C-alpha positions as CSV (number, residue, x, y, z in Angstrom):
1,X,101.8,316.1,189.1
2,X,104.9,314.0,188.2
3,X,105.3,310.7,189.9
4,X,108.6,309.1,190.8
5,X,109.1,305.8,189.0
6,X,108.7,302.8,191.2
7,X,111.1,299.9,191.4
8,X,108.7,297.8,189.4
9,X,108.6,300.4,186.6
10,X,112.4,300.5,186.6
11,X,112.7,296.8,186.5
12,X,110.1,296.6,183.7
13,X,111.9,299.3,181.7
14,X,115.3,297.6,182.2
15,X,113.7,294.3,181.1
16,X,112.3,295.9,177.9
17,X,115.6,297.5,177.2
18,X,117.5,294.3,177.7
19,X,115.0,292.5,175.6
20,X,115.4,295.0,172.8
21,X,119.2,294.7,173.1
22,X,119.0,290.9,172.9
23,X,116.8,291.1,169.8
24,X,119.3,293.5,168.2
25,X,122.1,291.0,168.9
26,X,120.0,288.1,167.6
27,X,119.1,290.2,164.5
28,X,122.8,291.0,163.9
29,X,123.8,287.4,164.3
30,X,121.0,286.4,161.9
31,X,122.2,288.9,159.4
32,X,125.8,287.7,159.8
33,X,124.6,284.1,159.2
34,X,122.5,285.2,156.2
35,X,125.5,287.1,154.8
36,X,127.8,284.1,155.2
37,X,125.3,281.8,153.5
38,X,124.8,284.4,150.8
39,X,128.5,284.6,150.1
40,X,128.7,280.8,150.1
41,X,125.9,280.6,147.5
42,X,127.6,283.4,145.5
43,X,130.5,281.0,144.9
44,X,128.2,278.7,142.9
45,X,130.1,275.7,143.9
46,X,127.9,273.5,141.7
47,X,129.5,275.2,138.7
48,X,132.9,274.0,139.9
49,X,131.8,270.7,138.2
50,X,132.9,272.4,135.0
51,X,136.4,271.7,136.2
52,X,136.0,268.3,134.6
53,X,136.9,270.0,131.3
54,X,140.3,270.9,132.8
55,X,140.8,267.2,133.5
56,X,139.6,265.8,130.2
57,X,142.8,266.5,128.2
58,X,145.2,265.0,130.8
59,X,142.9,262.0,131.4
60,X,142.7,261.2,127.7
61,X,146.5,261.8,127.3
62,X,147.0,259.3,130.1
63,X,144.7,256.9,128.4
64,X,146.8,257.3,125.2
65,X,150.0,256.6,127.1
66,X,151.3,260.2,126.7
67,X,151.6,260.8,130.5
68,X,154.1,258.9,132.7
69,X,151.6,258.2,135.5
70,X,148.7,259.3,137.7
71,X,150.9,261.7,139.8
72,X,151.1,264.1,136.9
73,X,147.4,264.6,137.1
74,X,147.9,266.5,140.4
75,X,149.0,269.5,138.3
76,X,145.8,269.3,136.4
77,X,143.9,269.4,139.7
78,X,145.7,272.6,140.6
79,X,144.7,274.1,137.3
80,X,141.1,273.0,137.9
81,X,141.0,274.7,141.3
82,X,142.4,277.9,139.8
83,X,139.6,277.9,137.2
84,X,137.0,277.1,139.8
85,X,138.0,280.1,142.0
86,X,138.3,282.4,138.9
87,X,135.0,281.4,137.6
88,X,133.3,282.1,141.0
89,X,134.9,285.6,140.9
90,X,133.5,286.1,137.3
91,X,130.1,284.9,138.4
92,X,130.1,287.5,141.2
93,X,131.0,290.2,138.7
94,X,128.3,289.1,136.3
95,X,125.7,289.0,139.1
96,X,126.6,292.6,140.1
97,X,126.0,293.7,136.5
98,X,122.8,291.7,136.1
99,X,121.1,292.3,139.4
100,X,118.1,294.1,137.9
101,X,117.6,291.5,135.2
102,X,118.0,288.7,137.6
103,X,115.1,290.1,139.7
104,X,112.8,289.6,136.8
105,X,113.8,285.9,136.5
106,X,111.7,283.3,138.5
107,X,114.8,281.4,139.5
108,X,117.6,283.9,139.3
109,X,115.8,286.4,141.6
110,X,116.8,284.1,144.5
111,X,120.5,284.7,143.8
112,X,122.3,286.4,146.7
113,X,122.8,289.8,145.2
114,X,119.4,289.9,143.5
115,X,117.6,288.9,146.7
116,X,119.6,291.4,148.8
117,X,121.4,288.8,150.9
118,X,124.8,290.2,149.6
119,X,125.4,293.8,148.6
120,X,127.2,294.6,145.3
121,X,130.2,296.0,147.3
122,X,130.5,292.8,149.4
123,X,130.4,290.7,146.2
124,X,133.1,292.9,144.6
125,X,135.4,292.4,147.5
126,X,134.8,288.6,147.4
127,X,135.5,288.6,143.7
128,X,138.9,290.3,144.2
129,X,139.9,287.8,147.0
130,X,138.9,284.9,144.8
131,X,141.0,286.1,141.9
132,X,144.0,286.4,144.3
133,X,143.5,282.9,145.5
134,X,143.2,281.7,141.9
135,X,146.6,283.2,141.1
136,X,148.1,281.5,144.1
137,X,147.1,278.1,142.7
138,X,149.7,278.5,140.0
139,X,152.4,277.9,142.6
140,X,151.3,274.3,142.7
141,X,152.3,273.8,139.0
142,X,155.7,273.0,137.5
143,X,157.6,276.2,136.9
144,X,157.5,275.8,133.1
145,X,153.8,275.4,133.2
146,X,153.0,278.4,135.4
147,X,153.2,281.2,132.7
148,X,151.2,279.1,130.2
149,X,148.4,278.2,132.5
150,X,148.5,281.7,134.1
151,X,148.2,283.2,130.6
152,X,145.2,281.0,129.7
153,X,143.6,281.8,133.1
154,X,144.0,285.6,132.4
155,X,142.5,285.2,128.9
156,X,139.6,283.3,130.5
157,X,138.9,286.1,133.0
158,X,139.2,288.8,130.3
159,X,136.8,286.8,128.0
160,X,134.3,286.5,130.8
161,X,134.5,290.2,131.6
162,X,134.0,291.2,128.0
163,X,131.1,288.8,127.8
164,X,129.5,290.4,130.8
165,X,130.0,293.9,129.5
166,X,129.4,293.5,125.7
167,X,129.1,290.1,124.1
168,X,126.2,288.8,126.2
169,X,124.0,291.3,124.2
170,X,125.2,290.0,120.8
171,X,123.4,287.1,119.1
172,X,125.7,284.0,118.5
173,X,128.7,285.9,119.8
174,X,127.4,285.4,123.3
175,X,127.3,281.7,122.9
176,X,130.7,281.5,121.2
177,X,132.2,283.5,124.1
178,X,130.8,281.2,126.7
179,X,132.0,278.2,124.7
180,X,135.5,279.5,124.5
181,X,135.5,279.5,128.3
182,X,135.3,275.7,128.2
183,X,137.9,275.4,125.5
184,X,140.3,277.5,127.6
185,X,139.7,275.1,130.5
186,X,140.8,272.3,128.3
187,X,143.8,274.1,127.0
188,X,144.9,275.0,130.6
189,X,144.5,271.3,131.7
190,X,146.7,270.2,128.8
191,X,149.3,272.9,129.5
192,X,149.4,272.0,133.2
193,X,150.7,268.5,132.4
194,X,152.7,269.4,129.2
195,X,150.6,267.7,126.5
196,X,149.0,269.1,123.4
197,X,145.2,268.9,122.9
198,X,143.9,266.9,119.9
199,X,141.7,268.5,117.3
200,X,139.0,266.0,118.2
201,X,139.1,267.2,121.9
202,X,138.9,270.8,121.0
203,X,136.0,270.3,118.5
204,X,133.9,268.2,120.9
205,X,134.5,270.7,123.7
206,X,133.7,273.7,121.6
207,X,130.5,272.4,120.1
208,X,129.3,270.7,123.3
209,X,129.6,274.0,125.1
210,X,127.7,275.7,122.3
211,X,125.0,273.0,122.5
212,X,124.7,273.7,126.3
213,X,124.5,277.5,125.8
214,X,121.9,277.3,123.0
215,X,120.0,274.7,125.0
216,X,119.9,277.1,127.9
217,X,118.4,279.9,125.8
218,X,115.9,277.5,124.2
219,X,115.0,276.2,127.7
220,X,114.4,279.7,129.0
221,X,112.0,280.4,126.1
222,X,110.2,277.1,126.7
223,X,109.7,277.6,130.4
224,X,109.2,281.4,130.6
225,X,107.8,282.3,127.2
226,X,109.7,284.5,124.7
227,X,108.5,287.8,126.3
228,X,109.5,286.9,129.9
229,X,112.7,285.3,128.6
230,X,113.7,288.6,126.9
231,X,113.2,290.5,130.2
232,X,115.4,288.1,132.0
233,X,118.1,287.9,129.2
234,X,118.1,290.8,126.7
235,X,119.8,288.9,123.9
236,X,116.8,286.6,123.7
237,X,115.2,289.5,121.7
238,X,117.5,288.6,118.8
239,X,116.8,284.8,118.9
240,X,113.7,282.9,117.7
241,X,112.4,279.5,118.8
242,X,113.2,278.1,115.4
243,X,116.7,279.5,115.3
244,X,117.6,278.1,118.7
245,X,116.0,274.7,118.0
246,X,118.1,274.5,114.8
247,X,121.2,275.5,116.6
248,X,120.7,273.0,119.4
249,X,120.2,270.1,116.9
250,X,123.1,271.2,114.7
251,X,125.6,271.5,117.6
252,X,124.4,268.1,119.0
253,X,125.0,266.4,115.7
254,X,128.5,268.0,115.3
255,X,129.4,266.8,118.9
256,X,128.4,263.2,118.1
257,X,130.1,263.2,114.7
258,X,133.3,264.7,116.2
259,X,133.3,262.1,118.9
260,X,132.6,259.3,116.5
261,X,135.7,260.5,114.5
262,X,137.8,260.2,117.7
263,X,136.5,256.7,118.3
264,X,137.2,255.7,114.7
265,X,140.8,257.1,115.1
266,X,141.3,254.7,118.0
267,X,140.4,251.5,116.1
268,X,144.0,250.2,116.5
269,X,144.1,250.9,120.2
270,X,140.9,249.4,121.5
271,X,140.3,246.6,119.1
272,X,139.3,243.2,120.6
273,X,139.4,239.7,119.1
274,X,137.5,239.8,115.8
275,X,138.4,243.4,115.1
276,X,135.7,245.1,117.2
277,X,136.6,248.5,118.7
278,X,135.2,248.3,122.2
279,X,135.4,252.1,122.6
280,X,132.5,252.3,120.1
281,X,130.2,251.2,123.0
282,X,130.6,254.7,124.5
283,X,128.7,256.0,121.5
284,X,125.5,254.5,123.0
285,X,125.3,256.4,126.3
286,X,126.8,259.6,124.6
287,X,124.0,259.6,122.0
288,X,121.3,258.8,124.6
289,X,122.4,261.5,127.0
290,X,122.7,264.2,124.4
291,X,119.4,263.5,122.8
292,X,117.6,263.2,126.1
293,X,118.9,266.6,127.0
294,X,117.4,268.0,123.7
295,X,114.1,266.3,124.5
296,X,113.8,267.6,128.1
297,X,114.8,271.2,127.2
298,X,112.4,271.2,124.2
299,X,109.5,270.1,126.4
300,X,110.2,272.7,129.0
301,X,111.3,270.2,131.7
302,X,114.4,272.2,132.4
303,X,115.5,275.7,131.4
304,X,119.2,274.9,131.8
305,X,121.1,271.8,130.7
306,X,123.5,272.2,133.6
307,X,120.6,271.8,136.0
308,X,119.4,268.8,134.1
309,X,122.7,267.2,134.6
310,X,122.5,267.5,138.3
311,X,118.8,266.3,138.6
312,X,117.8,264.0,135.8
313,X,118.5,260.4,136.8
314,X,118.5,258.8,133.3
315,X,120.9,261.5,132.1
316,X,123.2,260.9,135.0
317,X,123.0,257.2,134.4
318,X,124.1,257.7,130.8
319,X,127.0,259.8,132.0
320,X,128.1,257.1,134.5
321,X,127.9,254.4,131.8
322,X,130.0,256.5,129.5
323,X,132.6,257.0,132.1
324,X,132.5,253.4,133.2
325,X,132.9,252.0,129.6
326,X,135.7,254.4,128.8
327,X,137.5,253.6,132.0
328,X,137.1,249.9,131.4
329,X,138.5,250.2,127.9
330,X,141.5,252.2,129.1
331,X,142.3,249.7,131.8
332,X,141.9,246.8,129.5
333,X,144.3,248.5,127.0
334,X,146.9,249.2,129.6
335,X,146.7,245.6,130.8
336,X,147.4,244.4,127.3
337,X,143.9,242.9,126.5
338,X,143.1,245.4,123.8
339,X,145.1,246.7,120.8
340,X,146.7,245.0,117.8
């Protein structure tokens, strides 16, 4: 026999239904928050620090007296922002391509797409928006600089896409493609303020970037083992520990020799009483920082030199000292205390 529901039953059912509705709303809010956080993480804002390479050319040009003043550096900041947004778009595209491989990596599996926090479609939309915003930053540049910086930015995006599709699977070509991304940043910064990059600057940038990329591959083999590193990054199958160790050491030496050549070329600009080039003092933190990076990667303390730069205090101290000594020398020269 069917019984009519009592008021208590109705109230209980309504309460359960309301509770379920509340949980649905809370779940949707949590998912929305998780998506927002995932999209924010997908930007890889930490990597925007690479924008310093956009600023290097203009800063050294200012130090050499080739720029009229600090105001000109604002154009370089616009170029740096453009590259930051474009690089985030390229990272999103690369993560979409690498989602399965990233899930095999102990650290990369926590990335937004690999972890499922952001879908590939959502990441694709965000990448398109970022590219559009990157193009808009060109409006902050002088009219004559816009086509040049825009052209370099377009080459950067094309190089990154070709890397993600093809070159990342080619031994040595993968590292050279990544390194050209840094060189293009330097070129864009110089074009933004209307100065030419020196050969020293291009050499140091190119080989420093190669050092970082080879160091990352060596670090992965040290921390994961060659078999697991190959699962996470297919090109590792074409490398050996000895090859990567040799490449890391060779590129580190070329960086130091190239920078030493630059210091030597500035003997007349930074000489103090007695004929001592004070800029030579920057060789000390530069050498220490580079060789410490080699030591920590070789001993599996880090699998990525970029992570090392954001976490290792001695390395950070060497970078601060390098910048401080360089800045002091530049200020002293402009004040008339240095130079013949």
